[in-house]
C-alpha positions as CSV (number, residue, x, y, z in Angstrom):
1,X,74.0,152.7,95.7
2,X,74.9,156.3,95.2
3,X,75.0,158.3,98.5
4,X,72.7,161.1,97.2
5,X,70.2,158.5,95.9
6,X,70.1,156.8,99.3
7,X,69.5,160.2,101.0
8,X,66.7,161.1,98.6
9,X,65.1,157.6,99.0
10,X,65.2,157.9,102.8
11,X,63.9,161.4,102.8
12,X,61.0,160.5,100.5
13,X,60.2,157.5,102.5
14,X,60.2,159.4,105.8
15,X,58.1,162.2,104.3
16,X,55.6,159.7,102.9
17,X,55.3,158.0,106.3
18,X,54.7,161.3,108.0
19,X,52.0,162.3,105.6
20,X,50.4,158.9,105.9
21,X,50.1,159.4,109.7
22,X,52.5,156.5,110.4
23,X,53.9,158.4,113.4
24,X,52.0,159.8,116.3
25,X,52.4,163.6,117.0
26,X,55.3,163.9,119.4
27,X,56.5,160.3,118.9
28,X,60.3,160.0,119.1
29,X,61.8,159.1,115.8
30,X,64.7,156.7,116.4
31,X,67.3,157.0,113.6
32,X,68.6,153.4,114.0
33,X,65.1,151.9,113.9
34,X,64.3,154.0,110.9
35,X,67.5,153.1,109.2
36,X,66.7,149.4,109.7
37,X,63.2,149.9,108.4
38,X,64.3,151.9,105.3
39,X,67.3,149.5,104.6
40,X,69.8,152.4,104.9
41,X,72.7,153.4,107.1
42,X,72.1,155.8,110.0
43,X,73.8,158.8,108.3
44,X,71.3,159.4,105.5
45,X,68.5,158.9,108.0
46,X,70.0,161.6,110.3
47,X,70.5,163.9,107.3
48,X,66.9,163.3,106.1
49,X,65.6,164.0,109.6
50,X,67.6,167.2,109.6
51,X,66.0,168.3,106.3
52,X,62.5,167.4,107.7
53,X,63.3,169.6,110.7
54,X,64.0,172.4,108.2
55,X,60.7,171.6,106.4
56,X,58.9,171.8,109.8
57,X,57.6,168.3,109.4
58,X,59.8,167.0,112.3
59,X,60.8,168.8,115.5
60,X,63.7,168.5,117.8
61,X,63.4,167.7,121.5
62,X,66.3,167.8,123.9
63,X,66.7,164.6,125.9
64,X,69.8,164.9,128.1
65,X,72.7,165.8,125.9
66,X,71.2,164.3,122.8
67,X,68.8,166.0,120.3
68,X,66.1,163.6,119.2
69,X,63.6,164.0,116.4
70,X,59.9,163.8,116.9
71,X,56.9,163.8,114.6
72,X,55.2,167.2,114.4
73,X,52.8,166.7,111.5
74,X,49.2,166.0,112.4
75,X,47.8,163.1,110.5
76,X,44.3,163.3,109.0
77,X,43.0,161.0,111.7
78,X,44.0,163.6,114.4
79,X,42.0,166.5,113.0
80,X,38.5,165.4,114.2
81,X,39.7,165.0,117.8
82,X,41.4,168.4,117.6
83,X,38.3,170.0,116.3
84,X,36.2,168.4,119.1
85,X,38.7,169.7,121.7
86,X,38.7,173.2,120.3
87,X,34.8,173.2,120.2
88,X,34.7,171.9,123.8
89,X,37.2,174.6,124.9
90,X,35.1,177.4,123.4
91,X,31.9,176.0,124.9
92,X,33.5,175.9,128.3
93,X,34.9,179.4,127.9
94,X,31.5,180.8,127.1
95,X,29.9,179.0,130.0
96,X,32.6,180.4,132.4
97,X,32.2,183.9,131.0
98,X,28.4,183.6,131.6
99,X,28.9,182.4,135.2
100,X,31.4,185.3,135.8
101,X,28.9,187.9,134.5
102,X,26.2,186.4,136.7
103,X,28.5,186.4,139.8
104,X,29.4,190.0,139.2
105,X,25.8,191.0,138.5
106,X,26.8,192.7,135.3
107,X,24.0,193.5,132.9
108,X,24.3,191.6,129.6
109,X,25.5,193.8,126.7
């Protein structure tokens, strides 16, 4: 197989898996495991991960002396939980603000 074709196939495969929510946000992406799964050598997988870092679909995390890739793309299934958490945060913030106003005996504006 032509090296460029392998890279493009691996890149497209990883990109599709990220968009499909196959990886959990923050999950370490092990190049050797991905290479086995994508039937490729580790070099095109590392190159594809590097491109995905540039596309901000994958992040880098320092673990010891080795940089490891991790999923950064939120899958569609993650959005409802994120929305619920944001709504709960705002509700708590308003409650605490009300309690603070009451404790300071400030007139409501």
